[in-house]
N, C-alpha and C positions, 0 to 999 in steps of 0.2 A: 725353717721359718724364723728369723731373728724377732725376739720379743724387745719392744724399744718402752723403757719405764716411762718415758717424758710424754709416749700416747695414752699409757694408761692412767698416768697422772693428770692429764689434761680432760681426758674422759670422763674420770673420777670426778674431777673439779667442776667440768661442766654439768654434770648431772647434778651435785649438790647445789649448784648456782641455782640451777632450774628449780630444782625442789624447794630451795630459800625464797625465788619469787613469788612459787605459786601457793605456797604456804602464808607469804605476806597478804599477797593480793585476796586470797580468799579468806584470810583472816579478817582483813578490814570491811569486807563485805559483811562477815558475818557480824562485825562487832557494831556497824552503823547499821543494819538491819534489826537486830537485835534492840538497839537504842530505840529506831524508832517506832518498832513494835512497842517497846515499854511506854513510850511517851504518848502513842495513839492510845492506849488501854488503860491509862491513868484516870482515877475519877477527874470528872469536870470541875468538881467542887474544890479541888485542892488548888492551891494558890500557886502561880507561876513560879515562883520561889522554890516551892518543893518541888515540884516537876524537873525544876534546872537541876538542882541538888541530887536527884535520883538519878537523870539522865547521865549526867558527867560520871557519876560513881560507877553507873553500868560500863562505861565508855574507858574509865581508866582502868578498872578491873579487867576488860577485854583486853588493853593494850598491854597490860602485866603479863598475863597470861601467854597472849601471843609472844612476848620477848623471852619468856623461857623456854617456849617452843622453839623459838629460832635458834638461842643460844645451844640447845641440847641437838642439835642438826648438825653442828659442826663439834658436838664431844668438845666443849671449852669447860676446863676446870673453873665451876662456880666460886670455889673457894677463893682461888687469886684474884679473883674479879671483885668478890666481897670485900677482901682484904684491904686490895687497892682501892676500892670504894671507899673504905671507912675512914682512910687517910685523907682520900680527898674530899672527904663528908666534913671532916674535922676542918681543914682549911676554909671550905666553903663557907662553913657555919661562923666562922671566926670573920669571914670577910662579908658575910649578908646577914649581920645581926638584924638590921631594919626588914629586911626581908621576912625574917622568921617573926619579928613582932608585928608586921602585917598580918601575916596568915593566924597568928594566934587570935590577931582582934577579929579577924574574918570569922572565927569560929564564934567569938562572942556575939558579932551583929547579928549572925544565923539564928543564936540560941535566944536572942532578946527581942528579938522580932519587931524591931521599932518601924521598920518600912519593909516592903514588898516590893517587886517588879511593878512597875506600873504607877506607883505612888508618886505624888510630886512633893519632894521636900526641899527644904532651906537649908544650908549648912553655912554656916559664915554668911558672906554676902552673897554667894552662891545659888542658884536654884534652879530647878529643872525637874524633868520625869525619871527615875529609877532604870536604867535601860538593861544593867548586869551588875549581879553582886558575885565577885571573883574570888581567889584565895589570898589579893595581895590587895586589891582596891575594889572600889564601886564606880560605876558609869553612870554617868546621868547625862540625859540629851536635854540640853538648854531650850529657853523658848525661840532661841533665833536659829536653832536645827544645829548645833554645836555639840560634839560630845567631849564632855569636859571627866576625867578621871582622877579620883581622890583617894589617896591611900588610905587602908582601913584603920590604920593608927589615927590620922588624922581625922577620920568620921567618929570613932571611940572618944579622942579628947576634945571635939569640938560641939559644941552647942548644936543641937540637930531639931528642926522642926520638921512635923511629918502635917503637910497642909489636907490630903485628901485621906487621912485614916479613918475619920467617922463620915457618915452619908450627909448631914448638912454642917454648914457651918454660915458664920454671920460676917457679912462685908461692912463696915464702918464709913460713913461720908461725915466728913466734918464740913459744916454749912457755915456762911456767916453772913448774917443781915445788918442793916444799919442799927444803930441805937434808938433811932426814932419808930421803929416797927413794934409793933403788938405783938408781944411773943406769944401771946395765947391764940393770934390768928395764925403765925407763923408754925406753930406745933400742930394747929387743926389741917393747915396744907400738908405738912409733911407726913401727919397720918393718914390724910388723902392721898397721896402720891404711895405711900406703902400699901396700902389696901386694894388700891385700884391696879398695881402692878401683878399681871399671872403668874411671874416667877417666885415673888414674896410669899413666904411661909405665914400662914395662920397662927402657926403653933411651932415653935415659941414666935409670941408677938415681937413686935419691931419695936426695938428701943430708940427713945428718944429722949435726950438729957441736955440742958444746958450748961457747957462747959466753962467756959472763962469770958471775960471782957477783955476783948482784943484790941490793938493799937486802934483798927479804923472799924471794928465791928463786935457785935456778940456773936460766939462761935458754938453752933449747936452740934451735938452728936446723932446722925441719925443709923443706926442699925438694921441691917437686913438681913434676917435668915432664909436660907435658899439651900436647895439641893446642890452639891459639890459640883456637877457637870456644867450647870449655869453661870459659872463666876463671870465670864466675858459678858454673857448675855445682860445678867444682871448689873454689872458696872455699867455698862453703856446705855443702857433703858433707864435705870434709875437718876444717873445724872443729867441724861436729858430730860426728864421730865420734873425735875427740880427747877431746871431753868424754866421749862414751860409755862410751870404754876406759879412761879415767882411772878414772871411777867404777866400774865395772866390777874394775879391778884395785886399787882402793883406794888410787890416786893422789893426792896432794893439790896443788891447783894454789893458790900461796899468794895472799895479798893484801897492802897494805899494814897494818902495825899501828902504834898510837901508844901511847906509853908515859909517862905524867905522873911529873913527879918532883919533892920536896918543897923541892930546894936543894942535896942530897947527891947526887954522881954516880950512886952504885950503889945508891941505896936507893930504890924506887918509891914513887909517892904511897899510902898506905894506903886501900882501900875496904871500909868497913863496910856492909852490906847489913839491915836491921833490918825484922823482919815488923811490919805493922800488923795489930793485935788488933782482931779483930771488934768491934763496939759493938751492945749488945744493945737 
């Protein structure tokens, strides 16, 4: 019987490939199952951000272990790989300084805890709900349902406002009334609007401040305290109730007026209206 090395090599290679595929598939199943179980049994009071970090740590650790097991199946010399990886790492490191900066900034963001997943934030002129916090960037979902990616370095170096960090917040309405109106009456009407609205909190009390003398009227600031989840309902209801209350009390909301002059500072442009005679 003649022994063929090619047949032995093929059989041995096929056996290793099958073992490699089985280890890879079983390894993935174990990693994702373990990550699912860890996520399921984490305390409910933990924030989504902490849960996400722990879940990803479990997954990345599992992938690293699986990689070394697969490499050992082919008897590969890891020293040569690490040597080559070191050289490649230097090249990649020089070429990707921005990415490294984003990773470092990401650690600062996680440790600082300025915001968490689910918070509504404003960065520069962009606003939205925090969707995820990753190594290189954060992703926010805008209010018109767009996904916006912002590099971590940009987040660190830009003024950031966390709109929903605290359970209650204040919404300010700038209301303008005509100069002829009685300000005591206007203030009383605004106080009734704030008091009668079921979403307006009694503590802290609503804020009413006379701001300035505008071009067409007097501007008054009405600040309503409410629970952060009721933002849209409060804005729409208070806006509508102010208009209805002013109409009911005969309070004029002014609008800009334009006067035309013929050249003299105090003499207005004459306007003559002529009726058109009906033709037979």
